[in-house]
VOBA-1610 file (N, C-alpha, C; in pm, whole numbers, padded with zeros to 5 digits, always signed):
BEGIN
Unk+04520+04075-02763Unk+04400+04158-02728Unk+04435+04162-02611Unk+04491+04280-02530Unk+04523+04265-02393Unk+04394+04412-02290Unk+04311+04311-02204Unk+04251+04423-02150Unk+04285+04541-02029Unk+04266+04673-02050Unk+04315+04727-01967Unk+04270+04701-01789Unk+04346+04758-01684Unk+04305+04702-01552Unk+04121+04721-01541Unk+04126+04869-01525Unk+03966+04914-01520Unk+03878+04812-01581Unk+03898+04833-01710Unk+03775+04662-01785Unk+03796+04554-01745Unk+03912+04494-01712Unk+03906+04351-01569Unk+03858+04394-01459Unk+03832+04470-01374Unk+03753+04503-01222Unk+03634+04472-01328Unk+03572+04573-01455Unk+03388+04575-01452Unk+03399+04410-01489Unk+03447+04403-01589Unk+03398+04260-01628Unk+03401+04185-01521Unk+03491+04197-01440Unk+03481+04068-01321Unk+03335+04084-01269Unk+03391+04222-01198Unk+03230+04330-01159Unk+03094+04216-01205Unk+03089+04247-01364Unk+02947+04236-01430Unk+02896+04091-01370Unk+03056+03957-01386Unk+03048+03833-01406Unk+03042+03764-01236Unk+03029+03827-01210Unk+03093+03861-01024Unk+02966+03699-01008Unk+02842+03723-01038Unk+02753+03527-01028Unk+02825+03440-01064Unk+02890+03421-01166Unk+02970+03342-01277Unk+03092+03299-01129Unk+03158+03366-01108Unk+03257+03398-00998Unk+03186+03310-00869Unk+03085+03383-00778Unk+03049+03361-00633Unk+02997+03168-00701Unk+02941+03146-00782Unk+02910+03017-00846Unk+03052+02939-00849Unk+03090+02990-00922Unk+03278+02899-00986Unk+03315+02852-00823Unk+03368+02955-00712Unk+03387+02988-00568Unk+03270+02870-00478Unk+03187+02874-00521Unk+03054+02764-00389Unk+03108+02623-00463Unk+03103+02604-00605Unk+03169+02450-00645Unk+03266+02422-00602Unk+03414+02509-00599Unk+03499+02481-00565Unk+03472+02445-00392Unk+03384+02504-00340Unk+03419+02549-00164Unk+03354+02384-00099Unk+03263+02324-00230Unk+03160+02211-00199Unk+03247+02078-00249Unk+03342+02132-00333Unk+03475+02037-00345Unk+03581+01996-00217Unk+03632+02128-00170Unk+03705+02114-00080Unk+03695+02090+00060Unk+03544+02103+00100Unk+03480+02025+00175Unk+03426+01920+00147Unk+03384+01866+00085Unk+03379+01716+00098Unk+03526+01553+00082Unk+03619+01664+00006Unk+03716+01594+00042Unk+03768+01619+00161Unk+03731+01760+00270Unk+03834+01730+00422Unk+03727+01593+00478Unk+03593+01628+00422Unk+03528+01551+00518Unk+03542+01382+00547Unk+03604+01338+00378Unk+03667+01219+00371Unk+03791+01186+00391Unk+03934+01264+00387Unk+04006+01254+00431Unk+04018+01227+00552Unk+04081+01072+00614Unk+04098+01019+00750Unk+04154+01097+00840Unk+04120+01134+00902Unk+04220+01202+01009Unk+04307+01133+01152Unk+04402+01268+01117Unk+04536+01197+01208Unk+04544+01193+01329Unk+04570+01155+01437Unk+04610+01195+01581Unk+04750+01181+01623Unk+04875+01239+01686Unk+04954+01208+01756Unk+05008+01174+01881Unk+05026+01129+01998Unk+05055+01085+02111Unk+05203+01101+02082Unk+05280+01117+02174Unk+05435+01145+02250Unk+05443+01141+02367Unk+05599+01101+02376Unk+05621+01035+02505Unk+05770+01070+02520Unk+05816+01114+02597Unk+05990+01186+02650Unk+06008+01104+02743Unk+06137+01030+02684Unk+06222+00908+02843Unk+06426+00992+02821Unk+06412+00975+02927Unk+06589+01057+03019Unk+06638+00935+03045Unk+06703+00877+02901Unk+06771+00694+02982Unk+06882+00783+03055Unk+06983+00653+03117Unk+07089+00680+03233Unk+07153+00631+03115Unk+07235+00741+03135Unk+07414+00839+03011Unk+07528+00723+03106Unk+07572+00664+03025Unk+07767+00659+03071Unk+07825+00733+03033Unk+07898+00754+03213Unk+07989+00839+03216Unk+08140+00905+03142Unk+08165+00758+03079Unk+08280+00724+02982Unk+08405+00735+03027Unk+08393+00649+03154Unk+08432+00582+03208Unk+08550+00521+03171Unk+08470+00436+03078Unk+08518+00279+03002Unk+08616+00303+02996Unk+08631+00422+02888Unk+08812+00385+02830Unk+08901+00439+02864Unk+08881+00511+02995Unk+08994+00570+03104Unk+09019+00388+03176Unk+08922+00295+03187Unk+08968+00205+03198Unk+09070+00074+03162Unk+08990+00149+03019Unk+09072+00049+02888Unk+09217+00065+02903Unk+09224+00198+02930Unk+09378+00290+02873Unk+09474+00198+03068Unk+09396+00208+03122Unk+09473+00188+03267Unk+09522+00035+03271Unk+09348-00062+03133Unk+09451-00225+03175Unk+09522-00195+03020Unk+09587-00151+02979Unk+09640-00201+02824Unk+09791-00176+02952Unk+09831-00088+03002Unk+09908+00013+03036Unk+09922-00128+03208Unk+09854-00163+03308Unk+09833-00191+03418Unk+09874-00374+03395Unk+09876-00366+03260Unk+09908-00545+03199Unk+10032-00568+03207Unk+10121-00499+03206Unk+10281-00488+03248Unk+10271-00551+03354Unk+10198-00488+03475Unk+10256-00530+03622Unk+10183-00635+03637Unk+10037-00675+03586Unk+09972-00787+03597Unk+09921-00747+03717Unk+09884-00636+03659Unk+09701-00558+03738Unk+09609-00646+03692Unk+09493-00683+03761Unk+09351-00702+03693Unk+09313-00598+03658Unk+09225-00548+03558Unk+09174-00473+03523Unk+09012-00528+03450Unk+09019-00637+03363Unk+08900-00705+03352Unk+08787-00729+03408Unk+08726-00686+03500Unk+08576-00648+03573Unk+08534-00482+03564Unk+08596-00444+03410Unk+08585-00288+03509Unk+08467-00295+03382Unk+08394-00210+03357Unk+08268-00169+03306Unk+08323-00131+03158Unk+08261-00171+03056Unk+08290-00106+02924Unk+08195-00043+02829Unk+08160+00059+02780Unk+08097+00102+02743Unk+07977-00012+02684Unk+07810+00094+02665Unk+07766-00024+02581Unk+07820+00000+02459Unk+07733-00129+02351Unk+07714-00055+02230Unk+07590-00042+02153Unk+07486-00029+02255Unk+07346+00050+02239Unk+07387+00134+02299Unk+07428+00232+02210Unk+07432+00387+02290Unk+07270+00484+02293Unk+07280+00589+02368Unk+07116+00621+02326Unk+07106+00663+02166Unk+07229+00743+02167Unk+07183+00799+01978Unk+07120+00636+01886Unk+07149+00561+01958Unk+07124+00411+01852Unk+06980+00337+01844Unk+06935+00456+01944Unk+06785+00368+02013Unk+06728+00434+01907Unk+06678+00548+01860Unk+06584+00517+01792Unk+06549+00445+01653Unk+06692+00341+01614Unk+06696+00268+01547Unk+06614+00136+01544Unk+06648+00111+01649Unk+06540-00017+01758Unk+06419-00041+01724Unk+06383+00102+01714Unk+06206+00125+01676Unk+06184+00156+01512Unk+06280+00134+01390Unk+06199+00082+01326Unk+06324-00066+01217Unk+06334-00128+01336Unk+06362-00251+01316Unk+06276-00390+01296Unk+06276-00432+01207Unk+06153-00547+01195Unk+06177-00637+01288Unk+06237-00669+01416Unk+06130-00785+01546Unk+06066-00655+01555Unk+06054-00517+01604Unk+05985-00381+01674Unk+05889-00420+01574Unk+05858-00410+01418Unk+05719-00441+01275Unk+05640-00574+01356Unk+05692-00664+01397Unk+05659-00790+01374Unk+05589-00795+01551Unk+05623-00731+01688Unk+05637-00806+01766Unk+05488-00638+01765Unk+05453-00558+01720Unk+05358-00461+01670Unk+05233-00545+01629Unk+05300-00634+01507Unk+05144-00621+01453Unk+05029-00703+01517Unk+05110-00805+01629Unk+05000-00871+01719Unk+04949-00854+01842Unk+05014-00709+01828Unk+04949-00638+01949Unk+04860-00588+01960Unk+04698-00617+02083Unk+04590-00563+02110Unk+04575-00452+02130Unk+04538-00347+02051Unk+04487-00221+02009Unk+04343-00237+02101Unk+04293-00070+02116Unk+04141-00053+02149Unk+04132+00124+02130Unk+04021+00130+02052Unk+04035+00224+01977Unk+03896+00318+02026Unk+03886+00459+01992Unk+03835+00523+02080Unk+03633+00467+02079Unk+03598+00399+01962Unk+03462+00385+01979Unk+03443+00265+02026Unk+03582+00198+02112Unk+03592+00081+02159Unk+03598-00081+02131Unk+03625-00054+02024Unk+03687-00190+01896Unk+03844-00198+01910Unk+03795-00386+01988Unk+03927-00427+01976Unk+03927-00537+01902Unk+04094-00472+01822Unk+04144-00546+01728Unk+04314-00560+01727Unk+04341-00635+01592Unk+04548-00617+01652Unk+04533-00512+01571Unk+04680-00485+01631Unk+04703-00375+01562Unk+04758-00368+01397Unk+04778-00469+01335Unk+04776-00521+01194Unk+04622-00487+01112Unk+04543-00497+01152Unk+04430-00566+01122Unk+04373-00467+01094Unk+04398-00317+01190Unk+04336-00168+01263Unk+04424-00115+01111Unk+04538-00115+01092Unk+04587-00051+00983Unk+04559-00029+00873Unk+04601-00234+00847Unk+04586-00302+00716Unk+04426-00349+00693Unk+04338-00328+00702Unk+04162-00441+00712Unk+04202-00503+00584Unk+04108-00592+00592Unk+04103-00728+00437Unk+04026-00652+00370Unk+03951-00575+00459Unk+03941-00506+00292Unk+03954-00376+00210Unk+04113-00376+00278Unk+04221-00311+00165Unk+04229-00331+00061Unk+04233-00356-00120Unk+04279-00430-00175Unk+04384-00319-00249Unk+04446-00375-00320Unk+04550-00297-00429Unk+04636-00416-00535Unk+04682-00324-00629Unk+04743-00402-00756Unk+04863-00524-00675Unk+04937-00495-00594Unk+05031-00502-00522Unk+04987-00654-00461Unk+04891-00684-00428Unk+04848-00790-00384Unk+04772-00878-00408Unk+04694-00864-00505Unk+04634-00915-00604Unk+04782-00995-00737Unk+04847-00925-00743Unk+04944-00968-00820Unk+05022-01093-00745Unk+05049-01059-00566Unk+05136-01170-00488Unk+04980-01267-00427Unk+04832-01237-00449Unk+04787-01363-00456Unk+04799-01423-00566Unk+04804-01383-00690Unk+04910-01483-00840Unk+04973-01554-00845Unk+05061-01461-00779Unk+05205-01585-00745Unk+05144-01662-00598Unk+05122-01634-00591Unk+05091-01812-00448Unk+05096-01751-00320Unk+05057-01630-00259Unk+05174-01581-00139Unk+05036-01523-00081Unk+05050-01555+00012Unk+04885-01517+00116Unk+04927-01321+00212Unk+04822-01261+00102Unk+04839-01114+00130Unk+04787-01127+00257Unk+04699-01220+00354Unk+04644-01161+00474Unk+04725-01233+00542Unk+04830-01272+00517Unk+04981-01374+00625Unk+05036-01242+00727Unk+05044-01267+00827Unk+05047-01202+00914Unk+05132-01214+01098Unk+05173-01382+01072Unk+05236-01479+01123Unk+05421-01413+01142Unk+05515-01501+01228Unk+05627-01421+01210Unk+05713-01545+01084Unk+05764-01518+01086Unk+05874-01608+01059Unk+05927-01727+01149Unk+05952-01813+01076Unk+05959-01955+01138Unk+06130-01966+01148Unk+06231-01908+01136Unk+06319-01874+01153Unk+06355-01809+01203Unk+06496-01850+01259Unk+06564-01709+01395Unk+06634-01627+01366Unk+06726-01656+01251Unk+06839-01599+01173Unk+06774-01505+01025Unk+06703-01551+00946Unk+06662-01503+00839Unk+06504-01509+00854Unk+06436-01347+00814Unk+06367-01295+00797Unk+06307-01303+00668Unk+06167-01339+00663Unk+06050-01336+00517Unk+05929-01286+00567Unk+05951-01204+00492Unk+05752-01155+00550Unk+05725-01118+00422Unk+05561-01179+00482Unk+05491-01168+00384Unk+05460-01024+00265Unk+05438-01015+00215Unk+05336-00893+00131Unk+05270-00783+00259Unk+05141-00872+00320Unk+05137-00772+00348Unk+05218-00725+00532Unk+05324-00831+00550Unk+05376-00799+00666Unk+05509-00722+00552Unk+05557-00660+00471Unk+05635-00547+00415Unk+05530-00415+00437Unk+05414-00440+00418Unk+05374-00353+00361Unk+05336-00260+00513Unk+05288-00335+00605Unk+05323-00296+00732Unk+05414-00258+00796Unk+05504-00292+00787Unk+05613-00246+00813Unk+05703-00120+00781Unk+05631-00088+00668Unk+05623+00059+00543Unk+05524+00149+00634Unk+05455+00139+00704Unk+05351+00197+00761Unk+05392+00215+00878Unk+05488+00149+00909Unk+05479+00169+01063Unk+05599+00293+01077Unk+05705+00248+00969Unk+05779+00354+00954Unk+05789+00494+00956Unk+05679+00464+00877Unk+05635+00610+00862Unk+05541+00698+01016Unk+05491+00615+01076Unk+05370+00642+01166Unk+05474+00653+01363Unk+05586+00524+01363Unk+05632+00531+01476Unk+05766+00620+01450Unk+05809+00666+01543Unk+05906+00762+01496Unk+05988+00783+01635Unk+06091+00800+01640Unk+06202+00795+01797Unk+06315+00942+01734Unk+06342+00993+01821Unk+06418+01043+01807Unk+06510+01114+01949Unk+06670+01189+01922Unk+06763+01139+02089Unk+06842+01309+02026Unk+06824+01345+02145Unk+06819+01509+02135Unk+06961+01480+02210Unk+07078+01510+02089Unk+07249+01488+02175Unk+07269+01588+02295Unk+07212+01712+02326Unk+07177+01793+02393Unk+07171+01776+02512Unk+07065+01743+02506Unk+06982+01759+02630Unk+06943+01578+02686Unk+06903+01469+02635Unk+06968+01337+02579Unk+06841+01274+02645Unk+06772+01337+02595Unk+06610+01305+02631Unk+06578+01216+02452Unk+06504+01134+02410Unk+06477+01048+02373Unk+06323+01047+02364Unk+06250+01099+02239Unk+06111+01143+02224Unk+06087+01031+02093Unk+05999+01001+02146Unk+05943+00909+02048Unk+05744+00946+02039Unk+05691+00913+01937Unk+05590+01049+01800Unk+05484+00866+01767Unk+05404+00884+01781Unk+05322+00791+01747Unk+05198+00816+01697Unk+05139+00812+01545Unk+05067+00884+01493Unk+04963+00802+01370Unk+04882+00799+01439Unk+04778+00712+01447Unk+04615+00733+01385Unk+04542+00681+01336Unk+04391+00724+01308Unk+04323+00734+01394Unk+04328+00756+01424Unk+04256+00714+01662Unk+04303+00729+01730Unk+04273+00842+01783Unk+04376+00892+01908Unk+04417+00773+02057Unk+04340+00697+02056Unk+04332+00560+02178Unk+04447+00496+02089Unk+04479+00457+02047Unk+04527+00383+01958Unk+04687+00439+01934Unk+04695+00590+01874Unk+04794+00668+01868Unk+04879+00640+02031Unk+04777+00657+02138Unk+04880+00668+02308Unk+04896+00526+02324Unk+04828+00451+02283Unk+04873+00288+02308Unk+04978+00257+02189Unk+05025+00293+02097Unk+05098+00251+02025Unk+05246+00351+02075Unk+05296+00473+02094Unk+05360+00537+02168Unk+05400+00438+02335Unk+05302+00381+02393Unk+05315+00335+02460Unk+05393+00171+02457Unk+05352+00162+02365Unk+05430-00021+02304Unk+05519-00003+02256Unk+05646+00147+02228Unk+05731+00129+02128Unk+05779+00202+02295Unk+05750+00246+02364Unk+05830+00254+02501Unk+05872+00190+02650Unk+05785+00092+02566Unk+05770-00036+02691Unk+05900-00112+02580Unk+05907-00160+02459Unk+05971-00198+02363Unk+06066-00164+02366Unk+06105-00084+02403Unk+06255-00007+02433Unk+06291-00018+02507Unk+06276+00034+02606Unk+06331+00028+02739Unk+06345-00154+02769Unk+06272-00260+02705Unk+06282-00400+02754Unk+06366-00448+02655Unk+06417-00383+02569Unk+06509-00420+02433Unk+06620-00398+02495Unk+06664-00257+02546Unk+06806-00265+02612Unk+06799-00282+02723Unk+06734-00295+02820Unk+06737-00375+02976Unk+06800-00537+02964Unk+06747-00567+02850Unk+06766-00681+02774Unk+06909-00724+02778Unk+06962-00642+02667Unk+07061-00604+02617Unk+07231-00578+02696Unk+07142-00487+02782Unk+07311-00481+02905Unk+07304-00599+02987Unk+07197-00661+03037Unk+07229-00750+03141Unk+07177-00921+03102Unk+07255-00863+02953Unk+07221-01066+02904Unk+07288-01133+02946Unk+07445-01086+02928Unk+07571-01148+02994Unk+07564-01170+03145Unk+07556-01065+03217Unk+07570-01108+03342Unk+07392-01167+03439Unk+07330-01233+03360Unk+07181-01334+03346Unk+07215-01396+03321Unk+07324-01471+03217Unk+07376-01555+03208Unk+07473-01627+03268Unk+07548-01550+03346Unk+07652-01593+03459Unk+07567-01627+03558Unk+07479-01556+03585Unk+07393-01610+03726Unk+07298-01730+03732Unk+07281-01725+03580Unk+07181-01882+03508Unk+07328-02011+03574Unk+07440-02039+03468Unk+07524-02068+03557Unk+07549-02118+03640Unk+07592-01983+03705Unk+07642-01982+03899Unk+07547-02095+03977Unk+07434-02020+03917Unk+07297-02138+04015Unk+07255-02293+03932Unk+07365-02271+03841Unk+07359-02445+03812Unk+07478-02522+03894Unk+07585-02451+03884Unk+07696-02438+03919Unk+07723-02455+04174Unk+07646-02378+04170Unk+07566-02387+04283Unk+07532-02521+04343Unk+07392-02524+04290Unk+07346-02654+04347Unk+07400-02792+04314Unk+07488-02746+04286Unk+07541-02895+04203Unk+07639-02953+04331Unk+07728-02808+04359Unk+07848-02765+04457Unk+07776-02784+04623Unk+07638-02768+04634Unk+07546-02760+04706Unk+07514-02995+04789Unk+07510-02998+04691Unk+07455-03152+04637Unk+07594-03244+04685Unk+07733-03195+04653Unk+07852-03283+04651Unk+07904-03206+04802Unk+07846-03090+04893Unk+07933-03097+04969Unk+07803-03090+05139Unk+07650-03126+05054Unk+07634-03198+05155Unk+07611-03377+05144Unk+07647-03397+05085Unk+07697-03607+05031Unk+07826-03584+05086Unk+07979-03540+05079Unk+08105-03538+05167Unk+08050-03509+05335Unk+07949-03445+05408Unk+07918-03418+05549Unk+07836-03546+05605Unk+07760-03583+05504Unk+07666-03710+05518Unk+07764-03789+05540Unk+07887-03839+05401Unk+07978-03938+05412Unk+08062-03959+05525Unk+08108-03823+05665Unk+08201-03784+05699Unk+08074-03848+05827Unk+07980-03839+05873Unk+07927-03865+06032Unk+07868-03969+05986Unk+07869-04060+05841Unk+07867-04231+05827Unk+07963-04264+05929Unk+08069-04194+05846Unk+08164-04322+05910Unk+08241-04301+06005Unk+08196-04126+06096Unk+08203-04174+06213Unk+08154-04238+06301Unk+08000-04274+06275Unk+07941-04340+06339Unk+07964-04497+06355Unk+07996-04556+06218Unk+08047-04660+06201Unk+08215-04685+06265Unk+08290-04599+06292Unk+08392-04680+06360Unk+08390-04549+06465Unk+08325-04521+06552Unk+08391-04449+06678Unk+08465-04566+06770Unk+08458-04701+06754Unk+08554-04743+06868Unk+08668-04832+06850Unk+08648-04777+06680Unk+08780-04891+06568Unk+08918-04772+06590Unk+09015-04846+06641Unk+09174-04760+06605Unk+09247-04819+06523Unk+09256-04761+06381Unk+09337-04879+06296Unk+09353-04742+06167Unk+09538-04821+06108Unk+09567-04671+06035Unk+09508-04682+05911Unk+09425-04777+05882Unk+09294-04792+05763Unk+09208-04649+05760Unk+09168-04768+05867Unk+09059-04645+05885Unk+09092-04451+05931Unk+09229-04469+05984Unk+09235-04329+05984Unk+09279-04296+05853Unk+09290-04331+05752Unk+09374-04252+05618Unk+09235-04267+05571Unk+09170-04339+05562Unk+08975-04309+05504Unk+08952-04208+05545Unk+08961-04160+05688Unk+08887-04032+05750Unk+08927-03896+05716Unk+09054-03936+05638Unk+09115-03823+05631Unk+09082-03786+05468Unk+09098-03852+05420Unk+09055-03901+05275Unk+08920-03830+05269Unk+08826-03890+05354Unk+08683-03813+05362Unk+08688-03647+05414Unk+08732-03671+05500Unk+08749-03473+05550Unk+08794-03412+05455Unk+08882-03434+05365Unk+09015-03344+05286Unk+08859-03390+05130Unk+08777-03444+05124Unk+08706-03414+05088Unk+08588-03346+05066Unk+08554-03325+05236Unk+08470-03185+05258Unk+08532-03083+05279Unk+08644-03067+05255Unk+08699-02975+05276Unk+08711-02919+05173Unk+08692-02967+05082Unk+08754-02942+04955Unk+08539-02866+04868Unk+08483-02978+04947Unk+08281-02915+04842Unk+08291-02855+04890Unk+08345-02820+05027Unk+08333-02675+05145Unk+08376-02512+05075Unk+08513-02577+05029Unk+08537-02443+04937Unk+08489-02373+04813Unk+08481-02499+04795Unk+08407-02495+04599Unk+08284-02429+04620Unk+08205-02467+04735Unk+08062-02412+04761Unk+08040-02283+04825Unk+08131-02262+04932Unk+08185-02118+04979Unk+08155-02060+04812Unk+08289-02079+04730Unk+08319-02001+04635Unk+08220-01951+04576Unk+08129-02068+04489Unk+08000-02036+04437Unk+07942-01942+04446Unk+07900-02006+04602Unk+07811-01914+04664Unk+07815-01719+04671Unk+07986-01728+04687Unk+07983-01550+04650Unk+08013-01556+04526Unk+08049-01558+04437Unk+08017-01506+04228Unk+07870-01514+04278Unk+07770-01646+04349Unk+07625-01637+04281Unk+07512-01482+04328Unk+07634-01463+04386Unk+07586-01348+04555Unk+07604-01242+04429Unk+07775-01234+04372Unk+07779-01142+04296Unk+07754-01132+04175Unk+07743-01203+04151Unk+07616-01217+03984Unk+07496-01135+04012Unk+07444-01157+04102Unk+07298-01137+04129Unk+07272-00938+04133Unk+07453-00920+04212Unk+07469-00757+04198Unk+07487-00704+04086Unk+07577-00807+04055Unk+07628-00748+03859Unk+07492-00703+03826Unk+07400-00764+03782Unk+07213-00793+03688Unk+07189-00654+03744Unk+07158-00638+03891Unk+07105-00486+03906Unk+07172-00364+03926Unk+07376-00415+03901Unk+07446-00305+03854Unk+07380-00261+03704Unk+07378-00346+03618Unk+07351-00341+03424Unk+07221-00319+03450Unk+07109-00294+03513Unk+06996-00277+03451Unk+06949-00152+03475Unk+06957-00070+03374Unk+06994+00010+03284Unk+06840+00144+03377Unk+06794+00250+03430Unk+06746+00342+03436Unk+06701+00450+03348Unk+06581+00430+03316Unk+06461+00540+03228Unk+06373+00587+03271Unk+06344+00739+03251Unk+06283+00803+03349Unk+06192+00906+03270Unk+06096+00829+03268Unk+05908+00908+03232Unk+05943+01050+03189Unk+05974+01090+03131Unk+05977+01247+03163Unk+05808+01340+03091Unk+05767+01255+02977Unk+05652+01275+02950Unk+05581+01176+02883Unk+05476+01093+02992Unk+05399+00968+02923Unk+05353+00984+02805Unk+05283+00853+02683Unk+05175+00855+02628Unk+05053+00949+02633Unk+04971+01092+02611Unk+04900+01119+02617Unk+04758+01067+02511Unk+04681+01025+02600Unk+04590+01077+02424Unk+04498+01235+02367Unk+04538+01233+02237Unk+04572+01355+02206Unk+04423+01378+02199Unk+04393+01507+02202Unk+04252+01538+02174Unk+04222+01648+02039Unk+04290+01677+01975Unk+04283+01703+01854Unk+04393+01658+01747Unk+04347+01661+01638Unk+04369+01571+01481Unk+04495+01664+01438Unk+04572+01598+01386Unk+04623+01734+01313Unk+04660+01715+01198Unk+04630+01639+01173Unk+04563+01658+01008Unk+04435+01597+00995Unk+04320+01601+00904Unk+04335+01731+00796Unk+04299+01820+00875Unk+04367+01923+00819Unk+04333+02104+00815Unk+04257+02083+00712Unk+04112+02157+00793Unk+04023+02085+00678Unk+03990+02291+00684Unk+04001+02379+00733Unk+03986+02485+00719Unk+04055+02504+00602Unk+04196+02467+00622Unk+04279+02509+00509Unk+04292+02506+00393Unk+04213+02333+00359Unk+04160+02300+00252Unk+04085+02384+00201Unk+03976+02399+00272Unk+03865+02494+00233Unk+03906+02607+00193Unk+03943+02673+00212Unk+04035+02825+00184Unk+04119+02808+00057Unk+04202+02693+00059Unk+04222+02682-00087Unk+04146+02647-00223Unk+04083+02554-00155Unk+03946+02513-00289Unk+03857+02677-00333Unk+03855+02712-00221Unk+03853+02837-00217Unk+03904+02944-00293Unk+03995+02963-00327Unk+04074+03021-00395Unk+04088+03006-00572Unk+04128+02829-00551Unk+04190+02816-00648Unk+03941+02824-00757Unk+03925+02855-00702Unk+03751+02806-00756Unk+03773+03003-00804Unk+03809+03094-00744Unk+03783+03215-00793Unk+03876+03308-00876Unk+03994+03225-00881Unk+04057+03243-01018Unk+04050+03162-01094Unk+04027+03088-01067Unk+03936+02957-01203Unk+03876+03029-01258Unk+03761+03052-01182Unk+03613+03086-01300Unk+03668+03266-01285Unk+03767+03356-01245Unk+03791+03462-01291Unk+03867+03470-01442Unk+03974+03332-01474Unk+04056+03344-01571Unk+03981+03227-01731Unk+03791+03228-01651Unk+03701+03150-01762Unk+03608+03231-01787Unk+03634+03401-01697Unk+03520+03511-01763Unk+03612+03599-01852Unk+03745+03593-01791Unk+03860+03626-01887Unk+03917+03647-01994Unk+03925+03485-01999Unk+03913+03446-02138Unk+03778+03473-02214Unk+03666+03439-02168Unk+03601+03464-02257Unk+03552+03598-02375Unk+03617+03662-02241Unk+03557+03816-02269Unk+03658+03879-02385Unk+03807+03865-02365Unk+03939+03831-02439Unk+03876+03805-02615Unk+03806+03696-02540Unk+03792+03604-02690Unk+03909+03573-02776Unk+03971+03495-02703Unk+04123+03442-02762Unk+04094+03334-02874Unk+03989+03223-02868Unk+03978+03177-02992Unk+03939+03223-03100Unk+03918+03309-03097Unk+03841+03421-03224Unk+03969+03482-03236Unk+04019+03581-03223Unk+04168+03627-03226Unk+04258+03494-03309Unk+04289+03430-03245Unk+04363+03321-03286Unk+04342+03209-03413Unk+04140+03297-03482Unk+04152+03230-03632Unk+04177+03313-03665Unk+04150+03406-03651Unk+04163+03539-03728Unk+04351+03560-03747Unk+04419+03517-03671Unk+04565+03580-03710Unk+04555+03486-03773Unk+04543+03332-03765Unk+04535+03223-03844Unk+04506+03270-04031Unk+04402+03312-03975Unk+04325+03381-04143Unk+04350+03438-04252Unk+04429+03605-04144Unk+04533+03653-04221Unk+04664+03638-04238Unk+04721+03431-04207Unk+04852+03425-04175Unk+04905+03411-04341Unk+04992+03424-04432Unk+05017+03319-04567Unk+05039+03181-04518Unk+04953+03137-04578Unk+04979+03007-04534Unk+05128+02886-04546Unk+05241+02973-04643Unk+05382+02909-04595Unk+05386+02951-04425Unk+05389+03051-04433Unk+05383+03071-04254Unk+05335+03000-04202Unk+05205+02953-04190Unk+05145+02851-04095Unk+05228+02742-04097Unk+05271+02710-04252Unk+05292+02582-04252Unk+05474+02605-04131Unk+05517+02681-04153Unk+05690+02721-04069Unk+05636+02727-03885Unk+05494+02757-03898Unk+05476+02745-03702Unk+05458+02614-03725
//
């Protein structure tokens, strides 16, 4: 039995109090859910890294051609292995997660704690954590792996890594060359702090990578320079002492000894001078390879939450309550159950069995 349109409207109007009651109950449920849901805040930072001008490929081609003529292009700068388009992957790595675990954060309410404790407090338990405890793992372990070559995460560290991968993201714009770092957290201050930590970690990581070889060379030349300086001083002292002791002695043997000492002094001076030059070049090379990051937009404390959208939730629940109440009233009015029973009663048994 299908109800005409005017009958449907009249029926709904007569049962309007039931509809309002159903919609009111749905609105109440929607308000409760909207208040229970944890608010989320998002902080955003923008960086403009130093871009390579692409001259490395040209110098490599010149080096391959000039190798036949004896020209050396070995000091030419090469392209970086960590390109700007790979920077977002740095913030998705396990070392970054382990770095964030123990970082202190301060909430809007003034409470200070580690980020790992803030996102995954000890009171949050799950079936997975209970099973891990039965296997002997510590679910509250937040320490780093004792090995530098392998990483073994605890259950809680793995949960934290999954949480961070969803909350902290970086995006590289190939057109403008701008890196956007976003951090989404349940607290506004924590979101801004995590965005700043991610930006600092990324810049330190890239700087360390690009200057690592130059800093190793600088450390090596510093050690060699100190040794050459001591050798040069000892050679000078030996020559001076020999001249003082043999001022009035003119012998062929003494002349030969003096020539040997002076030769040693000349060699020590040459080595010391060359190492001093290499040491100064290494310091300049460290400075030259240090990348520059321009902060276009520092991470700020968000004033508005991005979720939950409480108005949308309440409106959706109101619509669902209204539609559900209307369907309930129309089904009751059409007496669908009674019609089905009548159809079954009037249908022969063999047809019912076939149905």
